[in-house]
C-alpha positions in Angstrom: -24.7 -133.3 189.8 -20.9 -133.4 190.5 -19.2 -130.0 191.1 -15.4 -129.9 191.1 -13.2 -127.3 192.6 -11.2 -127.0 189.4 -14.4 -126.1 187.5 -15.3 -123.4 190.0 -11.7 -121.9 190.0 -11.7 -121.8 186.2 -15.0 -119.9 186.2 -13.8 -117.4 188.8 -10.5 -116.9 186.8 -12.6 -115.1 184.2 -13.7 -112.4 186.6 -12.0 -109.2 187.7 -12.7 -107.0 190.7 -14.6 -103.8 189.7 -12.4 -100.7 189.9 -9.1 -102.5 190.6 -9.0 -104.9 187.7 -7.6 -107.7 190.0 -8.3 -111.2 188.8 -10.2 -113.2 191.5 -7.9 -116.2 191.3 -4.5 -114.9 190.0 -4.4 -112.0 192.5 -5.5 -114.1 195.5 -8.8 -112.3 195.9 -10.7 -115.5 196.5 -9.7 -116.7 200.0 -11.7 -119.9 200.2 -14.1 -122.2 198.2 -16.3 -124.7 199.9 -18.4 -127.2 198.0 -21.4 -129.0 199.7 -23.2 -131.3 197.1 -25.0 -128.8 194.9 -24.0 -125.7 196.9 -20.9 -123.6 196.6 -19.6 -121.0 199.1 -17.1 -118.5 197.9 -15.2 -116.1 200.3 -13.8 -113.0 198.6 -11.6 -110.2 200.0 -11.8 -106.8 198.5 -10.4 -103.4 199.4 -13.4 -101.6 197.9 -16.0 -101.0 200.6 -18.8 -99.6 198.4 -22.1 -101.5 198.3 -22.2 -101.1 194.5 -18.8 -102.9 194.1 -19.9 -105.7 196.4 -23.1 -106.3 194.5 -21.3 -106.2 191.1 -18.7 -108.7 192.3 -21.4 -111.0 193.7 -23.4 -110.8 190.4 -20.3 -111.6 188.3 -19.5 -114.7 190.4 -23.1 -116.0 190.2 -23.2 -115.4 186.4 -19.8 -117.0 185.8 -20.5 -120.2 187.8 -24.0 -120.6 186.4 -22.9 -120.2 182.8 -19.6 -122.1 182.9 -20.3 -124.8 185.4 -24.0 -125.5 186.1 -27.0 -123.1 186.2 -28.6 -125.2 189.0 -25.8 -124.7 191.5 -26.7 -122.8 194.7 -24.2 -120.1 195.3 -23.4 -118.1 198.4 -20.9 -115.3 198.2 -19.2 -113.8 201.3 -17.4 -110.6 200.6 -15.0 -109.2 203.2 -13.5 -105.7 203.1 -9.8 -105.7 203.6 -8.9 -103.3 206.5 -6.1 -101.0 205.4 -4.3 -99.2 208.2 -4.8 -95.4 207.7 -1.6 -93.5 207.4 -1.2 -90.3 209.3 -0.5 -87.9 206.5 0.9 -85.3 209.0 3.5 -87.7 210.4 7.0 -86.5 209.7 9.3 -89.3 208.5 12.8 -89.0 207.0 14.6 -91.1 204.4 17.3 -93.5 205.6 20.9 -93.1 204.5 22.6 -96.2 203.4 25.3 -97.3 205.8 24.2 -95.3 208.8 22.7 -97.5 211.5 21.6 -95.1 214.2 20.9 -91.3 214.1 20.9 -89.5 217.4 19.7 -85.9 217.7 21.3 -83.9 220.5 19.1 -81.0 221.5 18.6 -78.4 224.2 15.7 -76.1 224.9 18.1 -73.2 225.7 21.5 -72.1 224.4 24.5 -72.1 226.6 23.8 -75.4 228.4 26.8 -77.2 226.8 25.0 -79.2 224.2 27.8 -79.0 221.6 30.4 -79.9 224.2 28.3 -82.9 225.2 27.9 -83.9 221.5 31.7 -83.6 220.8 32.7 -85.6 223.9 30.0 -88.2 223.3 31.3 -88.7 219.8 34.8 -89.3 221.0 33.6 -91.6 223.8 31.7 -93.7 221.2 34.8 -93.8 219.0 36.9 -95.0 222.0 34.3 -97.8 222.6 35.0 -99.0 219.1 32.0 -97.6 217.2 32.2 -95.8 213.9 30.9 -92.3 214.5 30.0 -89.2 212.6 28.9 -85.7 213.7 26.6 -83.4 211.7 26.9 -79.9 213.1 23.3 -78.7 212.4 23.7 -75.6 214.5 23.7 -73.4 211.4 23.9 -70.1 213.2 26.6 -71.0 215.7 28.7 -74.0 214.5 31.2 -75.1 217.1 32.4 -78.5 216.0 35.3 -77.3 213.8 36.9 -75.6 216.8 36.2 -78.4 219.2 37.8 -81.0 216.9 40.7 -78.7 215.9 39.8 -78.7 212.2 38.6 -75.1 211.8 41.1 -74.6 208.9 40.0 -77.8 207.1 37.7 -78.1 204.1 35.8 -81.2 203.0 37.2 -82.7 199.8 35.0 -83.7 196.9 35.1 -87.2 195.4 33.5 -88.6 192.4 31.4 -91.7 193.4 29.5 -93.5 190.6 29.5 -90.4 188.5 28.2 -88.2 191.4 30.3 -85.6 193.2 30.2 -86.3 197.0 31.6 -84.4 200.0 34.0 -86.4 202.1 33.6 -85.5 205.8 36.6 -84.1 207.7 37.9 -86.6 210.2 39.8 -86.3 213.5 40.0 -88.4 216.6 38.2 -91.2 214.9 35.1 -89.0 214.2 33.8 -87.9 210.8 32.5 -84.4 210.8 30.6 -82.0 208.6 29.7 -78.4 209.6 28.5 -75.2 208.0 31.6 -73.8 209.7 33.7 -75.4 207.0 32.1 -73.2 204.3 32.1 -69.8 206.0 34.8 -67.4 207.1 35.5 -67.2 210.9 34.1 -63.7 211.1 31.2 -64.2 208.7 27.7 -64.2 210.2 25.3 -66.7 208.7 22.1 -64.7 208.1 19.8 -67.2 206.4 16.1 -67.8 206.4 14.7 -71.2 207.2 14.5 -72.6 203.6 18.1 -71.6 202.8 19.4 -73.2 206.0 17.4 -76.3 205.3 18.9 -76.6 201.8 22.4 -76.3 203.2 21.7 -79.1 205.7 20.2 -81.4 203.1 23.4 -81.0 201.1 25.6 -81.9 204.0 23.3 -84.9 204.7 22.6 -86.4 201.2 25.5 -85.0 199.2 28.1 -86.4 201.6 29.8 -89.8 201.6 29.5 -90.8 205.3 30.4 -94.4 204.7 29.6 -97.0 207.3 28.6 -95.5 210.7 27.2 -97.0 213.8 26.1 -93.6 215.1 25.6 -90.2 213.4 25.2 -87.6 216.1 23.4 -84.4 215.1 24.2 -81.3 217.1 20.9 -79.3 216.8 20.5 -75.6 217.3 19.0 -74.5 220.7 15.3 -74.3 221.0 12.6 -75.6 218.6 12.1 -74.4 215.1 12.7 -74.7 211.3 16.0 -76.5 211.5 14.7 -79.2 213.8 11.7 -79.9 211.5 14.0 -80.0 208.5 16.2 -82.5 210.1 13.3 -84.7 211.1 11.8 -84.5 207.6 15.2 -85.4 206.1 16.3 -88.2 208.4 14.7 -91.1 210.3 15.9 -90.2 213.8 16.5 -93.2 216.0 16.2 -91.1 219.2 16.8 -87.8 220.8 18.9 -86.7 223.8 18.0 -83.5 225.6 20.8 -81.6 227.4 20.0 -79.2 230.3 21.5 -77.6 233.3 19.8 -78.0 236.7 18.4 -74.5 237.0 14.7 -73.8 236.6 15.1 -71.4 233.6 16.9 -74.1 231.6 14.6 -76.9 232.7 11.5 -75.0 231.5 12.9 -74.9 228.0 14.2 -78.5 228.1 10.7 -79.6 228.9 9.6 -77.9 225.6 12.3 -79.6 223.8 11.1 -83.0 225.0 7.5 -82.1 224.1 8.7 -81.2 220.5 10.0 -84.7 219.9 6.8 -86.3 221.4 4.5 -84.3 219.1 2.0 -86.6 217.4 3.3 -85.7 213.9 7.0 -86.1 214.9 7.1 -89.1 217.3 10.8 -89.3 217.8 11.7 -91.5 220.9 13.4 -89.4 223.6 16.3 -91.5 224.9 16.7 -89.3 227.9 18.0 -86.2 229.6 21.6 -85.3 230.4 22.2 -82.9 233.3 25.3 -80.8 232.3 27.1 -78.5 234.7 25.5 -80.5 237.5 28.0 -79.3 240.0 31.3 -77.4 240.2 34.5 -79.2 241.4 37.7 -77.1 241.8 40.8 -78.9 240.6 42.6 -78.5 244.0 39.6 -79.9 245.9 38.4 -82.7 243.6 36.2 -84.3 246.3 34.2 -81.1 246.8 31.0 -80.5 244.9 29.3 -77.1 244.7 25.8 -77.0 243.2 26.0 -73.6 241.6 22.9 -74.0 239.3 20.8 -76.1 241.7 20.8 -79.8 242.4 19.3 -82.7 240.4 16.9 -80.5 238.5 17.2 -82.4 235.3 16.9 -85.7 237.1 13.6 -84.6 238.7 12.4 -83.4 235.3 13.1 -86.8 233.8 11.1 -88.4 236.5 8.2 -86.1 236.0 8.2 -86.7 232.2 8.8 -90.4 232.7 11.8 -90.5 230.5 15.3 -91.9 231.3 17.8 -89.8 233.2 21.1 -90.5 231.4 23.5 -89.0 234.0 25.2 -85.8 235.2 28.3 -84.1 234.0 30.4 -81.8 236.2 31.4 -78.2 235.6 35.2 -78.4 235.5 37.7 -75.9 234.0 39.5 -78.6 232.0 36.4 -79.3 229.9 36.3 -75.7 228.7 40.0 -75.7 228.1 39.9 -78.9 226.2 37.1 -77.6 223.9 39.0 -74.4 223.2 42.1 -76.3 222.3 40.3 -78.7 220.0 41.0 -81.7 222.2 37.7 -83.0 223.6 38.0 -83.8 227.3 36.8 -87.4 226.8 40.3 -88.1 225.3 41.9 -87.5 228.7 41.8 -91.1 229.8 41.8 -92.1 233.4 40.4 -88.7 234.5 37.2 -87.8 236.3 36.0 -85.9 233.2 36.6 -88.8 230.8 34.9 -91.2 233.1 31.8 -89.0 233.5 31.4 -88.7 229.7 32.0 -92.4 229.2 29.2 -93.3 231.8 26.7 -90.9 230.1 27.6 -92.3 226.7 27.1 -95.9 228.0 23.7 -94.9 229.2 22.8 -93.5 225.7 24.0 -96.6 224.0 22.0 -98.7 226.4 18.9 -96.7 225.7 19.4 -97.1 222.0 19.7 -100.9 222.3 16.5 -101.0 224.4 14.7 -98.7 222.0 15.7 -101.0 219.1 14.5 -104.1 220.9 11.1 -102.6 221.9 10.2 -100.7 218.8 10.0 -102.4 215.4 13.2 -101.6 213.6 13.3 -99.3 210.6 16.1 -99.1 207.9 17.8 -96.6 210.2 17.8 -98.8 213.3 20.2 -101.7 213.2 22.2 -102.0 216.4 20.6 -104.6 218.7 23.7 -105.7 220.7 26.3 -104.0 222.9 29.1 -105.1 220.5 32.1 -102.8 221.0 30.6 -101.5 224.3 30.9 -104.4 226.7 31.0 -102.2 229.7 27.7 -100.5 229.0 26.0 -102.3 231.9 25.6 -100.3 235.1 28.5 -100.9 237.5 
């Protein structure tokens, strides 16, 4: 009795898996066929783990081969259940935006630690390094970016793209910008519940034509809440940066901010902590450092939490003046302030590169080199 592989395959082609309707041969359900004289061994892979389905599949194979090839053939059927990785239904994942490579959330546990100032100056520093940068001012209840970029009187224009009306971000100093501040009067309070705020944010995210960006920085509101969850549900965040001052009160809330991003159902990589207002330096005594809020508190917190410490920024009058005038201090080249912001920004870019190398890239994670930022290495 001669048994050919072709005859066995033809017989198996007439069988479908119970429940799924997959053809054993056409849908690559049969993984292997071994023929030993008058014996045939068939290996089958199925995603149906029930005993009933296994028995029905085995019976169908025996019947088909006996009827179509030879009834005297000895048949052994091995059925393997395909292991499907169980998805965490509670995991919050956002949708990528075409053209945006890396999305960085800038957060703080407490208000008043200089998060928005850090965001604005980091954006300018990235632009100076040659990156294409955008800023989304997600601080719905206290938008600061229009003032810090001297565009408080501007309004985003609308443009028809492929039959769809899109907002064109306002641009200044090489940074594209959208903020709820563009759509409210200066003296108008934004009194919105969470769903309304989330809807406004989604419009600024998905109804805008951001174009090609290496980095989109998101200036989050202080604390942890609805807006943060809405952002993380809307966008695949590459990583988060937490800003804090050195004092214990601010550090306690910064710790909560880090914990939020590390929640099991959020899982946003924390790129590190920045210590803002680390020390005060008077203009007339540039070498003197006065640790008004304590010393190295954020650095010690980073060590305790085993996350990177991205650097410290001084408390200098010119930083405040530059923000009020709409000229971010990072634009003041060859100054102590600009250098401090540049070093912190380098550290952030370095962490993004390492994060993209260590974690499997998603559609929102593209930068894997230091192109445009050759001086990122520690000096």
